[in-house]
C-alpha positions as CSV (number, residue, x, y, z in Angstrom):
1,M,0.0,0.0,0.0
2,T,1.1,3.6,-0.7
3,A,0.8,6.0,2.2
4,P,-0.5,9.6,1.6
5,A,2.4,11.9,0.7
6,P,2.9,15.3,2.3
7,R,4.1,18.3,0.3
8,P,7.8,17.7,-0.4
9,E,8.9,20.9,1.4
10,I,7.3,19.7,4.6
11,L,9.8,16.9,4.9
12,T,12.6,19.5,4.8
13,I,11.5,21.0,8.1
14,A,13.4,19.9,11.2
15,A,10.9,19.7,14.1
16,Y,11.3,22.4,16.7
17,V,13.3,21.1,19.7
18,A,12.2,22.7,23.0
19,G,14.7,23.2,25.8
20,D,15.3,20.1,27.9
21,S,13.8,20.0,31.3
22,Q,15.3,16.7,32.7
23,T,18.8,15.3,33.0
24,P,19.4,11.7,34.1
25,G,20.7,11.1,37.6
26,A,20.2,14.6,38.9
27,N,18.5,15.0,42.3
28,R,17.7,18.6,41.6
29,V,17.3,20.1,38.1
30,I,18.0,23.8,37.4
31,K,16.3,24.5,34.0
32,L,17.9,27.4,32.3
33,S,17.2,26.3,28.7
34,S,14.0,28.0,27.7
35,N,14.3,31.6,28.8
36,E,11.4,31.3,31.3
37,G,10.9,34.0,33.9
38,A,13.2,33.7,36.8
39,F,10.4,33.9,39.4
40,G,7.7,31.9,37.8
41,P,4.2,33.4,37.4
42,P,2.8,36.3,39.4
43,V,0.8,35.3,42.5
44,S,-2.3,37.1,41.1
45,A,-2.1,35.0,37.9
46,Q,-1.9,31.8,39.9
47,A,-5.0,32.9,41.9
48,A,-6.9,33.8,38.8
49,F,-6.0,30.4,37.3
50,R,-7.4,28.6,40.4
51,Q,-10.6,30.7,40.5
52,V,-11.7,29.7,37.0
53,A,-11.3,26.0,37.7
54,A,-15.0,25.5,38.2
55,E,-15.7,27.2,34.9
56,I,-13.5,25.2,32.6
57,H,-16.6,23.4,31.1
58,R,-17.4,26.8,29.5
59,Y,-16.0,28.0,26.2
60,P,-13.8,31.0,26.6
61,D,-14.5,34.4,25.1
62,G,-13.5,33.9,21.5
63,D,-12.4,37.5,21.2
64,S,-10.4,37.7,24.4
65,T,-12.2,40.9,25.0
66,A,-11.1,41.5,28.6
67,L,-7.6,40.5,27.9
68,R,-7.3,42.8,24.9
69,K,-8.7,45.7,27.0
70,A,-6.2,45.0,29.7
71,I,-3.3,44.9,27.2
72,G,-4.5,48.1,25.7
73,Q,-4.7,49.9,29.1
74,R,-1.3,48.6,30.2
75,F,0.5,49.6,27.0
76,G,-1.6,52.5,25.8
77,L,-2.9,50.7,22.7
78,D,-6.2,50.5,20.9
79,P,-7.7,47.1,21.8
80,A,-9.4,46.9,18.4
81,R,-5.9,46.7,16.9
82,I,-4.9,43.8,19.1
83,V,-5.4,40.1,18.5
84,C,-4.5,37.4,21.0
85,G,-3.1,33.9,20.2
86,T,-2.0,30.6,21.6
87,G,1.5,32.0,22.2
88,S,3.0,34.2,19.5
89,D,3.9,31.0,17.7
90,E,0.3,30.7,16.5
91,L,0.3,34.3,15.3
92,I,3.6,33.7,13.4
93,Q,2.1,30.8,11.7
94,H,-1.1,32.6,10.7
95,L,0.9,35.5,9.3
96,C,3.0,33.2,7.1
97,H,-0.1,31.5,5.8
98,I,-2.1,34.7,5.2
99,Y,0.6,36.6,3.4
100,G,3.0,33.9,2.2
101,G,2.4,30.7,0.3
102,P,3.8,29.0,-2.8
103,G,5.7,31.3,-5.1
104,T,6.4,33.8,-2.3
105,E,9.5,34.6,-0.2
106,I,10.0,35.3,3.5
107,V,13.2,36.9,4.8
108,M,14.6,36.4,8.3
109,S,18.0,37.0,9.9
110,Q,20.7,34.3,9.9
111,Y,20.2,33.4,13.5
112,G,16.6,34.3,14.0
113,F,14.0,32.4,15.9
114,T,13.5,28.9,14.3
115,M,9.7,29.2,14.2
116,Y,9.9,31.8,11.4
117,E,11.6,29.2,9.1
118,I,9.3,26.4,10.2
119,S,6.1,28.4,9.7
120,G,7.2,30.0,6.5
121,T,8.2,26.6,5.0
122,Y,4.9,25.1,6.2
123,A,3.0,27.9,4.4
124,G,4.9,27.0,1.2
125,S,7.1,30.1,1.0
126,R,10.8,30.1,0.3
127,V,12.5,31.2,3.4
128,L,15.7,33.2,3.0
129,K,18.2,34.0,5.7
130,A,20.1,37.3,5.7
131,P,23.7,37.1,7.0
132,E,24.3,38.8,10.3
133,V,27.3,40.9,11.4
134,N,28.6,40.3,14.9
135,L,25.6,38.1,15.6
136,T,23.3,41.1,15.0
137,T,20.6,41.6,12.4
138,H,22.1,43.4,9.4
139,V,19.6,45.7,7.6
140,D,21.6,45.9,4.4
141,S,21.7,42.1,4.2
142,I,17.9,41.9,4.5
143,L,17.4,44.7,2.0
144,A,19.7,42.9,-0.5
145,L,17.4,39.8,-0.3
146,A,14.1,41.6,-0.4
147,T,12.2,41.9,-3.7
148,E,8.7,42.6,-4.8
149,N,8.1,38.9,-4.2
150,T,9.0,39.2,-0.5
151,R,5.8,39.0,1.5
152,L,7.1,39.0,5.0
153,V,10.3,40.0,6.9
154,F,10.7,38.7,10.5
155,V,13.0,40.6,12.9
156,A,13.2,39.6,16.6
157,N,14.4,42.7,18.5
158,P,16.0,41.8,20.9
159,N,16.9,38.6,19.0
160,N,16.7,35.1,20.2
161,P,19.2,33.3,20.6
162,T,21.9,36.0,20.2
163,G,20.4,38.7,22.5
164,S,21.5,41.4,20.1
165,L,19.5,44.6,19.7
166,L,19.0,46.6,16.5
167,P,18.8,50.4,17.1
168,Q,15.6,52.2,16.3
169,A,17.2,54.2,13.5
170,E,18.1,50.9,11.8
171,M,14.6,49.6,12.3
172,V,13.2,52.7,10.6
173,R,15.8,52.4,7.8
174,L,14.7,48.8,7.3
175,R,11.0,49.6,7.1
176,E,11.7,52.5,4.6
177,G,13.9,50.3,2.4
178,L,11.4,47.4,2.1
179,P,8.7,47.3,-0.6
180,E,5.4,48.7,0.7
181,T,3.7,45.4,0.0
182,T,6.1,43.6,2.4
183,L,4.8,43.0,5.9
184,L,7.5,43.7,8.5
185,V,6.9,41.6,11.6
186,L,8.7,42.9,14.7
187,D,8.9,40.1,17.4
188,A,9.4,41.9,20.7
189,A,9.1,38.8,23.0
190,Y,11.9,40.2,25.2
191,A,10.9,43.9,25.1
192,E,10.5,44.3,28.8
193,Y,14.1,43.3,29.5
194,V,15.6,46.0,27.3
195,T,17.5,48.7,29.1
196,D,18.4,50.8,26.0
197,P,16.6,54.2,26.5
198,G,16.1,54.6,22.7
199,Y,14.4,51.3,22.3
200,D,10.9,51.0,20.8
201,P,9.3,47.5,20.6
202,G,7.5,48.3,17.4
203,V,4.6,50.6,18.3
204,A,6.0,53.6,16.5
205,L,6.5,51.7,13.2
206,V,3.1,50.0,13.5
207,D,1.4,53.4,14.0
208,A,3.4,55.0,11.1
209,G,1.8,52.9,8.3
210,E,-0.2,49.9,7.2
211,N,2.6,47.3,6.7
212,T,4.2,46.6,10.1
213,V,3.0,44.4,13.1
214,M,4.4,43.9,16.6
215,L,4.3,40.5,18.4
216,R,4.5,40.2,22.2
217,T,4.2,37.4,24.7
218,F,3.3,36.5,28.3
219,S,5.8,33.7,28.2
220,K,8.9,35.7,29.4
221,V,8.7,38.5,32.0
222,F,5.2,37.5,33.0
223,G,6.2,33.9,33.6
224,M,3.3,32.2,31.8
225,G,5.1,30.1,29.2
226,G,2.9,27.1,30.1
227,M,-0.3,29.0,29.5
228,R,0.6,29.9,25.9
229,V,-0.6,33.5,25.5
230,G,0.8,35.9,22.9
231,W,-0.6,39.0,21.2
232,C,-0.2,41.1,18.1
233,Y,-0.6,44.8,17.6
234,G,-1.1,45.9,14.0
235,P,-3.1,47.8,11.4
236,L,-6.8,47.1,11.5
237,A,-6.6,45.4,8.1
238,V,-4.0,42.9,9.3
239,I,-5.9,42.3,12.6
240,D,-9.0,41.7,10.6
241,V,-7.5,38.9,8.4
242,I,-5.9,37.2,11.4
243,N,-9.3,37.1,13.2
244,R,-10.8,35.5,10.1
245,V,-8.5,32.5,10.3
246,R,-7.5,32.0,13.9
247,G,-9.1,29.4,16.1
248,V,-12.4,30.7,17.4
249,F,-11.5,29.8,21.0
250,N,-7.7,29.9,20.6
251,V,-6.9,31.4,24.0
252,N,-8.3,29.2,26.8
253,I,-10.4,30.5,29.7
254,A,-7.7,30.0,32.3
255,A,-5.0,31.6,30.2
256,Q,-7.1,34.7,29.6
257,A,-7.9,35.1,33.3
258,A,-4.3,34.6,34.4
259,A,-3.0,37.0,31.8
260,V,-5.4,39.8,32.8
261,A,-4.3,39.3,36.4
262,A,-0.6,39.2,35.6
263,L,-0.9,42.6,33.9
264,S,-2.2,44.2,37.1
265,E,0.4,42.6,39.4
266,S,1.9,45.7,41.0
267,G,5.7,46.0,40.6
268,W,6.1,42.6,39.0
269,V,7.7,43.7,35.8
270,E,9.9,46.3,37.6
271,R,11.2,43.7,40.1
272,S,11.8,41.1,37.4
273,V,13.6,43.6,35.1
274,A,15.7,44.9,37.9
275,H,16.8,41.4,38.9
276,N,17.5,40.5,35.3
277,T,19.5,43.6,34.6
278,E,21.7,43.0,37.7
279,W,22.2,39.3,37.3
280,R,22.6,39.3,33.5
281,A,25.6,41.7,34.1
282,R,26.9,39.7,37.0
283,L,26.8,36.4,35.2
284,A,28.4,37.8,32.1
285,T,31.2,39.2,34.1
286,A,31.8,35.9,35.9
287,L,31.8,33.9,32.6
288,Q,34.2,36.4,31.0
289,A,36.5,36.1,34.0
290,A,36.5,32.3,33.5
291,G,37.7,32.8,29.9
292,I,34.3,32.5,28.1
293,T,33.2,35.0,25.5
294,V,29.8,36.4,26.2
295,W,27.9,38.2,23.5
296,P,26.0,41.4,24.5
297,S,22.4,40.7,25.4
298,Q,19.3,42.7,26.0
299,G,17.2,39.6,26.8
300,N,16.8,37.4,29.9
301,F,19.6,35.2,28.6
302,L,23.2,35.2,27.6
303,L,24.9,33.6,24.6
304,A,28.1,32.0,25.9
305,D,30.7,31.4,23.2
306,F,33.2,28.6,23.9
307,A,35.1,29.0,20.5
308,T,34.8,25.3,19.5
309,P,31.9,22.8,19.3
310,R,34.0,20.4,21.4
311,K,34.4,22.7,24.3
312,A,30.7,23.8,24.1
313,K,29.7,20.1,24.3
314,G,32.0,19.5,27.1
315,A,30.7,22.5,29.1
316,D,27.1,21.4,28.4
317,A,27.9,17.9,29.7
318,F,29.7,19.3,32.7
319,L,26.7,21.4,33.6
320,R,24.2,18.6,33.1
321,G,26.3,16.4,35.4
322,R,25.5,18.9,38.1
323,G,21.8,19.1,37.2
324,I,22.0,22.4,35.3
325,I,20.4,22.4,31.9
326,V,21.2,25.1,29.4
327,R,20.5,25.3,25.6
328,C,22.9,24.0,23.0
329,M,22.9,26.2,19.9
330,A,24.0,23.7,17.3
331,G,20.4,23.7,15.8
332,Y,20.8,27.4,15.2
333,G,24.1,27.0,13.4
334,L,26.1,28.1,16.5
335,P,27.5,24.7,17.7
336,H,30.2,26.5,19.7
337,C,27.7,28.4,21.8
338,L,25.4,27.7,24.8
339,R,22.4,29.9,25.6
340,I,21.9,30.4,29.3
341,T,18.8,31.8,30.9
342,V,19.2,34.4,33.6
343,G,17.7,32.5,36.6
344,T,17.6,33.4,40.2
345,A,20.6,34.7,42.1
346,E,21.4,31.2,43.4
347,E,21.0,29.7,39.9
348,C,23.2,32.3,38.3
349,T,25.9,31.8,40.9
350,M,25.8,28.0,40.5
351,V,26.2,28.4,36.7
352,A,29.1,30.8,37.1
353,D,30.9,28.6,39.6
354,T,30.3,25.4,37.6
355,L,31.6,26.9,34.4
356,A,34.6,28.4,36.1
357,T,35.5,24.9,37.4
358,F,35.0,23.5,33.9
359,M,37.1,26.1,32.2
360,A,39.9,25.7,34.7
361,A,39.9,21.9,34.2
362,A,39.8,22.3,30.4
363,G,42.7,24.8,30.5
364,A,44.7,22.4,32.6
365,A,44.0,19.5,30.2
366,D,44.9,21.6,27.2
367,A,48.2,22.6,28.8
368,A,49.0,19.0,29.7
369,N,48.4,18.0,26.1
370,G,50.8,20.6,24.8
């Protein structure tokens, strides 16, 4: 018998591999592989989750009305120009299918978020990767690839997994250099962690025209990765077409309630960002002192560069042997790097001490081998 055959391009997709959460033999696991919030979800979000337990037989509000209103109030945005999704992943996929498809092209940066490539290929588009410079999105490289056939350009700012930030002037130059028919998608999943005073997550460019959208998420600073809540702010025409194709009940009742509560948790973002800013710098300094190159980051993670794949694998194994799980970057084309989430003060200290021990032992072994 002959089995049904998928479209050929589907078989070129490598399935997304999430950050590991377990390591054999460890009594205690410290998971720093998925850029989850260091402090978990806000207390108010947990309470809201429990309060709706008796209502989970009800379908949720298909328009996420209360949540869109709460997002609008928090960020000063028009709720009518907001659509919520099952994480920003769902919205990425919808945008690729709505504007892409066979015969079209999608452009992303060389080390951009894997889901852009997966979703674009799934939609039938040809996905092109623009070379980066110093692990940072390079506007001229994107513009060199963009043509009238380019339907979408994805830019994560700050970028995952590199942590790099593109200045606002460069974002404006990118938008002005793209065809008007190209939708620029600004993925600002890590916006809250940025300390650059000139940073704009995408609101200004969205408001300036009809061909830019901004993606945001509750999975990072709000600590709700397990609830899968993301949102998009864009022109009314874009929001309209997303609403035509998204799942009618795509954000579940518990996720909506928890997200609304999280937005009103007093001081949560400020405390989380202050901790991240302090310990991102402390961890970077400690790793650099141990002889590890650390790329500048504006996210809640660091990209640690061990120079060779062999040393990166060794460091990963050494960490896992002590119950610490970070993210190998081989799947992103950076096999010599590990991405490390900024966890609690205790977790960051453990990572720094463990890698210092590893680097000292590796240096001694290299010296002994001549």
